[in-house]
Backbone as a ProteinNet text record, in pm:
[ID]
protein_1_A
[PRIMARY]
MTDKVKGPASYFPSIEAKYGQPVAHWLGLIEGQDGRTHMQLVSWLKADHGMGHGHANALVAHALATRKGTA
[TERTIARY]
2556.4	2450.9	2331.8	2213.9	2092.3	2030.6	2002.9	1937.1	1788.8	1733.8	1591.3	1513.2	1406.4	1321.9	1248.1	1245.4	1179.6	1072.8	991.1	889	774.3	700.4	582.6	611.7	728.5	761.5	770.1	787.6	793.7	659.7	552.7	419.9	392.3	471.4	439.5	424	512.6	492.6	359.8	321.4	195.1	74.5	87	-21.5	-43.7	64.9	52.3	-7.2	35.6	-14.5	-162.5	-200.4	-336.9	-439.3	-403.5	-501.5	-484.5	-382.1	-368.2	-329.7	-281.4	-238	-99.6	-18	113.2	98.4	197.1	194.5	175.9	234.8	219.8	73.2	-8.4	-152.4	-213.9	-185.5	-243.6	-190.7	-62.5	-6.4	-66.8	-94.3	-160.1	-299.7	-372.6	-506.8	-500.5	-405.1	-389.1	-354.8	-267.4	-228.9	-348.8	-448.7	-568.6	-664.4	-626.1	-713	-656.1	-612.3	-556	-654.2	-602.3	-683.9	-735.6	-713.4	-759.3	-646.3	-685.5	-587.1	-543	-439.8	-388.9	-501.5	-573.7	-677.4	-796.5	-825	-930.9	-891.9	-764.9	-717	-719.3	-677.5	-680.7	-824.5	-915.6	-1057	-1113	-1074.6	-1119.3	-1070.6	-942.5	-890.7	-961.3	-990.5	-1059.4	-1203	-1275	-1416.7	-1438.8	-1365	-1390.1	-1313.1	-1205.4	-1120.2	-1100.2	-1165.3	-1160.6	-1024.5	-944.7	-809.3	-809.2	-719.7	-702.8	-635.3	-650	-596.9	-445.2	-373	-226.4	-176.1	-236.3	-195.1	-229.7	-349.1	-389.9	-299.8	-271.9	-186.8	-45.9	8.6	143.1	147.7	49.2	45.9	33.1	-56.2	-77.5	46.8	106.9	227.9	337.8	355	457.2	425	300.7	260.6	279.6	239.6	252.1	397.4	478.6	620.5	689.1	647.4	702.9	666.9	543.2	501.9	588.7	621.1	699.9	850.4	888	1028.6	1106.3	1035.3	1102.5	1103.8	1059.4	1059.7	1179.8
1138.6	1146.4	1063	1113.6	1043.9	973.4	844	769.1	801.2	821.7	849.5	719.7	726.2	609.2	578.8	451.7	408.9	305.4	276.8	174.1	218.6	122.7	154.7	247.8	234.2	316.1	464.5	497.8	639.2	709.3	633.4	688.3	709.7	649.2	647.5	785.9	881.4	1013.8	1078.9	1066.9	1129	1052	921.8	842.2	886.5	900.8	943.3	1083.5	1172.7	1310.6	1317.3	1243	1252.4	1182.6	1066.6	986	991.9	1063.6	1090	972.7	866.5	749.6	708.8	652.6	604.1	482.1	459.9	345.5	215.2	206.1	83.6	52.7	155.4	135.7	64.2	115.6	58.6	-81.7	-102.8	-236.5	-336.3	-292.5	-378.7	-417.6	-321.3	-353.1	-455.4	-437.5	-530.2	-669.5	-677.4	-807.4	-883	-812.2	-876	-926.4	-913.9	-952	-1070.6	-1171.9	-1290.6	-1352.2	-1407.6	-1479.8	-1394	-1264.2	-1177.6	-1156.7	-1140.1	-1114.5	-968.3	-938.5	-801.5	-704.6	-731.7	-639.1	-634.7	-743.3	-741.5	-649.1	-653.4	-565.5	-419.1	-392.7	-255.8	-204.4	-285.2	-245.6	-221.6	-303	-288.2	-156.4	-123.7	2.9	121.8	111.1	219.9	234.5	124.4	128.1	157.4	90.9	101.8	214	259.8	359.2	484.9	493.3	613	643.2	541.9	561.3	565.8	644.4	647.3	520.8	492.3	368.3	356.7	461.4	455.5	431.3	498.8	479.7	339	292.9	158.5	53.7	70.5	-23.5	-28.3	87.7	92.5	18.5	40.4	-27.7	-178.5	-220.4	-364.3	-428.3	-364.2	-419.4	-436.3	-336.7	-345.2	-456.1	-462	-563.1	-704.3	-726.5	-860.9	-896.4	-799.9	-826.6	-858.5	-792.4	-819	-960.1	-1000.7	-1138.6	-1240.7	-1211.9	-1304.8	-1292.5	-1190.7	-1169.7	-1102	-1032.8	-966.3	-814.7	-762.5	-616.4	-573.4
-68.6	-167.2	-119.7	-139.7	-98.1	-218	-200.9	-307.1	-306.6	-425.2	-437	-419.8	-341.3	-318.6	-448.4	-483.7	-607.2	-576.1	-673.7	-660.3	-571.4	-518	-437.9	-320.3	-259.7	-142.7	-176.9	-302.3	-339.8	-316	-306.1	-280.5	-131.2	-44.2	97.9	160.9	135	197.3	157.8	32.1	-9.7	44.3	61.2	120.5	264.7	340	479.8	489	401.2	404	365.7	264.1	213.6	302.6	356.8	430.2	582.1	630	772.7	860.4	800.2	876.8	829	917.6	873.7	781.9	702.2	610	687.1	805.5	886.5	914.9	933	953.6	834	714.4	592.1	566.4	590.4	569.5	668	789.3	887.5	845.1	788.2	738.2	625.1	537	424.3	475.4	574.7	630.1	685.8	731	784.8	678.2	553.3	442.1	364.5	433.7	368.5	270.5	164	67.3	-46.6	-41.8	-150.3	-250.5	-374.9	-480.1	-474.1	-550.2	-558.8	-593.5	-698.1	-742.7	-646.8	-580.2	-479.2	-363.5	-324.5	-218.4	-262.7	-384.4	-437.1	-437.4	-488.1	-492.8	-353.7	-257.6	-120	-59.8	-79.6	-27.7	-91.5	-219.7	-289.1	-239.1	-229.8	-193.6	-45.5	40.7	184.6	253.4	190.1	255.6	171.6	56.2	-26.6	-86.3	-103	-152.7	-304.8	-361.3	-505.1	-554.5	-682.4	-738.2	-722.2	-755.2	-747.4	-606.6	-510.1	-371.5	-323	-353.1	-313.2	-377.5	-504.3	-576.6	-517.6	-483.1	-425.2	-291.9	-206.1	-77.4	-93	-181	-201.4	-262.4	-359.7	-421.7	-317.7	-233.2	-129	-29	15.2	113.2	58.6	-64.5	-122.1	-149	-189.9	-211.2	-78.6	27.6	160	205.2	179	213.3	142.4	16.5	-64.6	-37.4	39.5	69.5	-41.5	-131.2	-241.9	-227.9	-114.5	-95.6	-16.1
[MASK]
+++++++++++++++++++++++++++++++++++++++++++++++++++++++++++++++++++++++

């Protein structure tokens, strides 16, 4: 039986399909933005990279949880 992916990672296939880059690309960009809050990062992805709110939020949530060791 295959477990269904939940949480922010459930958005990853559609993010890759829509924006043409692997999730690792986006997570790398986020990692280069130290010192910004969650919402600042979401706003940055939306403004500078044309990302929708849900996709940006999922990437940022995953990246920050990974930094904290909770992902």
